[in-house]
N, C-alpha and C positions, 0 to 999 in steps of 0.2 A: 730806173732813172733814164731819161732820154740821153742820147749821145751829146746833144748840145749842152745839157745841164752838167754832164760829167766833165766836158771840156771847160765850161765856165767855172765849175768848182775847182778843177785842177789849176786854173789861173788865179782864182781868188784865195784858195786856202793858204798858200805861202805868204801872201800879203797879210791875211787876217791874223796870222800867228805873230805878226810884228806889231800888234795893238792898233792896227788901222781899223777904226771903228766903222767906217763905211764898208770895208770888205767883210768885217765880222757880221754886220747887219745883213749883207747879201748872202753870206753862208747860212745864217739862221733862216732867212727867207726861203732859200732853196730847199733846206731840210723841211721847212713847214709846208711848202707847196707839194713836196713829195710825201707828205704825211708821216715823216719820221719825227714824231713829236718829241721823243726823248732828246734827240740830237738838236732839234730846233730850240727846245727849252734851254739846253746847255749853252748854245751860242747866244740866244737872246739874253740870258743871264750874264754871260761874259761881257757883252757889249753894254748892258745896263750898268754893270760894275765899272766899266770904263767911262761912264758919264753921259752916254747918249740919252737925251731926255725922252725921245719917243720909245726907246727900249725900256726905260724906267716906268713909263706909263703902261706899256704893254705888260711888264712884270706885275704891276699893281693889278691890272685887269685879270691876268692869269691867276694870281693868288685869290682875287675876289671871287671869280667864277669857277675856279678849278680848271684843270686841263685833262681831259679824258685819259685815264690810264697813266698819267704822268704826275700830276700834282692835285692834291685835295684842296678844297677851299681853306684859306688861311687868312683871316682878316687882319691879324697882326702883321704878317708879311706884306699883305696888300697895303696897309697903312704906311709901312716903312718905305715902300717903293714910291707911293704917291708923294710922301713927304720929301723924298730926295728930289723928285722932279719939281715939286713946288718950291723947294729951296733954290732952284735955278730960275725961278720966276715964271714957270709955265702955268698959265692961268687954268688950263683944263685940269691940271693936277690939283690945284686948289679947290676947284669945283668938285672933283671926285672925293677929296678929303671931307668936304662939307656934306656931301651925300652920304658918305660912309658914317660920319658922325651923327647925322639925322636918323639914320636907320638903326644904329647901334650906339645910342647916346651913352649908356652906362659903360660899355666896353671902350668907347672912345676916350672917356675920361682917364681910363687906365693907360691908353695908348699914347696920349699926348706927351708923356714924358720920354717917349722913345726917341 
């Protein structure tokens, strides 16, 4: 990790622990850029659970595609995250749910009750 990123992380980490979703997103992004995918995933999930729509979409994408060495594809989890983002009115999440249901129509019928 570069010196600048260490300094930035040192400034952001204390704020991020206080549920500041912008700081949490930045921490996740730093880990992602540095290819520390386990830590990036941990922080993306934390910020998604705190309600940041773009993080919820990202979690849906991660579970839909898998994340090398971190997460296997999981369409049930993908559906859950897209549904959370769609519930906040995010149109792209609604489109992703439609795409997921078109590709996996039988599975989607089972998922809709989630």
